[in-house]
N, C-alpha and C positions, 0 to 999 in steps of 0.2 A: 485279729486286729492289727495285721501287719502294717497296713498303710497309715493308720492312726499313730501307731508306735513310732514309725519312721519320722513323721512330722513332729511328734512329741520330742524325740531325741534331737532333731534338728534345732528345735526351739531351745532345748535345755543345754546344748553343747555350743554349737557355732554362734547362734544368735545371742545367747546369754553372755558368752565371752566377748563378742563384738560390742554389745551395748555397754558392758562394763568398761571396755577399753575406751569407748567413745565418751563415757562419763569421766573417766580419768583425764582425758584430754581437755575437757571443759574445766576441770578443777584447777588446772595449772595457773599460776605457780604454787597455789596452796596445796597442802596435803588434805586428806579426807577429814581428819579430826578438826583442822582449822575451819574447813568448810562447814562442818556440822555445828561448830560453835557460832559461826557468823550467820548461819541460816536457821538457827534453832527456832526462832519465832515463827517463821513460815512453816517449817515442818511440824511444829507443835500443833498449829491450827489445821493442818491437813489430817491430824490425828484427833485432836479435841476441837471440834468445830462448833460453830453456832453461838458460843458464848465467849466474851472477851476474857483475856488472861491478865495477870498482874502487870504485864509489859505493854498492854494494848493502849493505844491512844483512845480518846473519847469517841472519835468518829470512825473507828476501825471498821472496815468492810469485811465481814467474815462470811465464808461459805457455809452451806448447811448440809454438805454431804461429806461423810467420812471417807477420805481417799487413802490414808495410811492406816493399816490395821494395827492392833495393839502389838502383835508379834513382830511386826516390822519396826514399829517405833522402839520397842524394847531392844531390838538389835542395834539401833543407832544411838540410843541414849540410856544412861543409867541415872537413877534417882539418888541424890545425895541426902545428907543428914541436915542440911541447912533449912531454916524456916523462913517464911516470907511474911512481912508485916502488912502487906497490902491486902485489903479486903477484896477478895475476888473468888469466883467459883473455880477458876482454873489458875494454876501456878506453873508457868513455864520456867521460872527462874531456878527451880529446885533440880532441874535436869542438867546433866553435863554429857558431853560426847563420850561414847564408849571408847575406852583407850585402845582397844585392840581390834576394833571392827575394820574390815577391809572392803573395798568396792567389790572384790571378787566373791564375797560372801553374800552379796545382795541377790535376791531373785530378780528376774527380768522386769517384773511389774513394778517393783520398788525403784529400780534404777530408772525406768522410764518416767515414773512419777516425779522423781527428783529432777530429771532433765527438763520435763515439761513445765514444772512450776518454778524452777530456780534459774534456768538458762534459756528460756524461750526467746528472749530478745537477741541472743547470740547465735541462734540456729536459723538456717534458711528453711524455706517452705518445704523443700524436698526432704530434709532431715526430720522436720516436725511430722510430715505425712508418713514417713517411714516408721517413726515411733508409734504413731496411731495404728498403722497397719499391723505391726508386730503385736501390739496389745489386743487388737481385734482377733487375730488368729489364736492367741493364747486363750481368749474367751471362747472361741469356737471349739478349741480342744476340750475345754471344760464342759461345754454343752454336749459334744459328741462322745464324751467319755462314758456316757450311760448307754450308748448304743453298741451294737456288735462290732461295727467297723464303718469306715467311710468309703464312699464309692471312688472309683478311679478318677472320675471327673472332679470330685471334691478334693481328692488328694492333690491333683494337678493344680487346682485353684489355690489351695492353701500353700502348697510348696512354692509356686511362682510368686505369690505375694511376699512370702518370707525372703525368697531369693532376691527379688528386686529391692526390697527394703534393705537387705544386708549389703548389697552392692552400692547403694546410695550412701549408706553410712560409712562404708569402707573407703569411699573416695576422700574422706577427711584425712586419710593416712597416705603413706608413700606407696609407690607402685608395687614394691615387693610384698607388702602386707595385703594389698588389693588382690594380687595374683594368688597369694596364699589362701585367702578366703574363697576365691573362685574354685581353687583346687579342692579345698575341704568340702565345699558344697557338692561338687561333682562326685567325690568319693562317697559322701553320705547318701546321695540319691541313688547311686548304683549299688550300694551295699545291701545285701540281704542279711538282716540281723540274726535270724535263726533259720534252721534248715527246713522245717515243715510247719504247716499251719498249727499243728498240735502243740508246737513249742510256744505258741502265743497264749496258751490257756491262762497262765498266771498273770501275764500282762493284761489280758482281758478283765480278769477279776479285779486287779488293782485299779485299772482305769475306770471300770464300772462303779467302783466304790469311792471314787474321788469325791471329796467334800465340795460343797458349793464354794467355799473359800479355799482355793488351791495354793495359797501362799506357802503353807507348810507341806502339804501333801505332794506337790510337784517335785520338790527337792528330794523328799523321802522316796517317792516312787522311782525317780531317776537312779538313785543309789541302788535300789533293789534290782532294777533292770540290768544295770551293769554287773552287779554281783551274780545274777542268775545267768547272764551270758557267759561269764567266766567259768561258773560251775558247770554249765552245760557242755562247754567245749574243753574242759580240763582233760588233758591227755591227747586231744586231737590237734591242738597247736596251730599257731599262725604259720605262714609260709616260710620256707627256707630258701634263701637267696644265695646263689653261688656266682662269684665273679673271679675268673682265673687270673686277671691281670691287676696289678696295683698302679701301673702307669702306662700311658700310651703316647707315642710321639708321632706327630703327623706334620705334613707340609701344607701350607696354605692352599686351599682349593681342592684338596683330596676329599674323597668320601671316607668317613671314619665310622667304624662299628665298635661300640663298647659292648662286648659280649656279656650276656647275663642269662642265667637259667633259674627258674623258680619251681620248687617242688612243694606240693601241698596235698594233704589228705582231703581237704575240702576244696570246692571250686574257688579259684582265684577270681576275685571280683574287680580288682583294680590294680593297675601298675602305673607308676609315673616316676619321673626322674627329677632330680634337683641339682642345679649347678651353683657352686659358690666360687666367687672370684673377688678379690679385694674386699673380703668380709661382707659382700652383698650376695644374697641367695636368690635364685629365680627358679620357679617350678616350670618344667617343660611338659606340656600336655601333648597327647599323641596326635592331635590335629594341628599343632603349631606348624607354620610354614618352615620348610627346610629340614624337617625331622621325620623319621619313620620309626616304626616299632612302638615300644612303650605301651604294650597291650598285654592282657593275660595270655594270649596265644603266642605273641612275639615280644617278649619282654626286653630283648636287647635294644639299645638305642642306636639308631643310624643317623649321622649328620651328613646330609647330602653333599655339601661343599663347605669344608671347615674354614673358619675365619679366625683371625687373631683373637676376637672377643669371645670365641668358643672355648678358649683355654681356661682351665680351672679344675676344681675338684667336683666329681660327680658321685652321687649316691642314688641307688634305686630303692623305691618303696613299693612293696607288694602287700596286698591285703586280702584276707578271706573273712568268713563270718566269725572266726575266732579272734581275729586281731590283725595287726599290721607288723611288718618287719622292715628294718632298714639294713641295707647292704653295707659291706665295707667300702671305703671310699676308693675311687679311681682318679688319678691325676692325668689330665690331658694336656700335653705340651704341643703347641703349634709353632712350627718354625716358619720362617719367611715373613713376609709383610711388605708394606710399601717401601720404596727405596729411601735411603738417607741422602739428601742432596745438599751440598754446601758450596757456596762461592767463597773462594779463598781470601779475598780482601773486599772491603766495603766501599773503597773509593779509588777511582782510576782517573788519571789525567793523561792527555796525549796531545801531540801536535797535529794540526790540520794536515790531512793527506797521508798520515802514517797508518800502519796496520795496528789494530788494537786487539788484544786477546784478553777476554774476561774469563779467567780460569774457573772451572767447576769440577768438583769431585763427587762421584756417585758410588755408594756402597749398597749392594742389594744381594739378598740370599737367593733370589730367583732372577731369571733373565730379564734384563731391562728391554722393554718392547717399544718404547717411544720416548723421544726427547723433543721439547720445544722451549723457546724463550719468549718472554714478553717484555716490551719496553713501555714505560709509563712516563709521559711528559705532557705537561699543561692540559691535564684532564683528558688526554687521548691515550689509547692503548693500542699497541701494535704487536701482533703475534708474528714471531720469526721462526720459520721452519727450515729444515735442511733443504738446500737447493735454492733458497731465495737468493735473488741477485744481490751481489755485494757481500754475502756472508759465507763462511765456511764452518766446519765442525758440526755441532748439533746432531751427533749420532751417539748410539749407546757406547761405542768404543772411543769416541772423541767428543765428549759432551760440551766442552768449552766453546764459547761464542767468539768467532774470529770476524772482525770487521776489516775488510781489505783496505779500504780508503776512507778513513774517518773524516767526517765533516761536522759542522755545527748542528746539522740535522740529527746527528747521532747522540746529542746530549740527552740524558734522561736517566731513569732508574730501571735496572734490569733484574729479572727474576728467572730462574731456570725451573722447569717442570720435568719430572721423570715418571714413567709409568712401568709397572710390571703386573703380574697376574693378581697381586694383592691389592693394587690400587695406585693412586697417584700422589706424589709428594711435591712440595714446593720448597725451594731453597730460601735462604736469606737473601736480602737485596744488595745490589751494588750500584753506585752512582758513577756515571761517566761524564766528564767535562772535556771538551775539545778547545784548545787554544790556537789563536792565529787564524789564518785563512787568506783568501784572495780578496782584495778590495779594488773596485773600479772607480777611478777618479775622472770625472767629466769636466773638461775645461771649456768654458764658453768664451767666444770672442766678443769684445766690447764693440758694439756697432757704432759707437760715437767716437 
């Protein structure tokens, strides 16, 4: 039952965690207990349906299908000792929110039920459809649990539906979490849980004996699966990762190799790297542009052309059927970068016809390969290059702008641009104003 177990674990781990996180996001700014108190009437009638309760209005429209099972409701609420004086078949007022229950303790079906019935108006169509798709695959697992296994075609169908639903829900969070979910799904799909088909015997028995109501049994089976995996591979161990360097220094544009070796008694199923910079982590996949390696055969990470934003702390993650291992961290320092360009004063004035020098200073770790200036005046932009008539300077060794014969046409705001192998930088601006000039006075003779 390898394929069915893999889908089952996908549902129980990644999907359940994601749906719980998605529910927590909808709860904000309330905590879970406050939410349960405020929505008690709704959830009570998803459990006790068909008949009004003591808090119902006279024209209450109640459903006729029990959506929340007793075991689920008992997880959310506890019955108090208080009595109700209202004559009613059902009494919702005697229940209060369970003080210690957490969203992480909910099974995926209950979490989806809460989302669909309490937050439907705040969810978009893609999110609602994703929740329906997850619940459908959960029901498909229950149906197939009585069979020997699912076909490869059925596995691909169920997996792709869960994968698409997960990515749509993950879009509600930041890019880092979205990438993390993609990485986890990829690892889960590539991972062989056990070594041979015989190792699935107990899984087959447990899944075959699943109850019609999987609310309790899914969680119990999941715990047994994880326990048996750990027992089976006890002494065989997860991979050992060796990285000889604790820090690497590189220059912008270099090819960088972060060396890594992985030793394992079992086949290594997955290798990936994670970079952390400024408290933000990003998973690097082996098919990401600009990277090589990061595979079970070639675990070392190669960065084709290192950039400033590649600097940070790197860790390698390797996985086999027994588990996953995280390496010691490696710090990558990248020197170089775009030049620092500064005009030394912000305002210049001069006399018509005089030479003007707008001084500029450039600091760069690597060779400056290009300099040019721009002048802005009355919604017009003029680019000034070395060799343009009337100008001097504008070179890597003499970046200042020299105007040989300044006229009122040179009035404007000036900015210097400098380029090296790391990129291009722009200076602060300086304003130039020219005073004086030649005036032509035309005297007309009076013909009278």
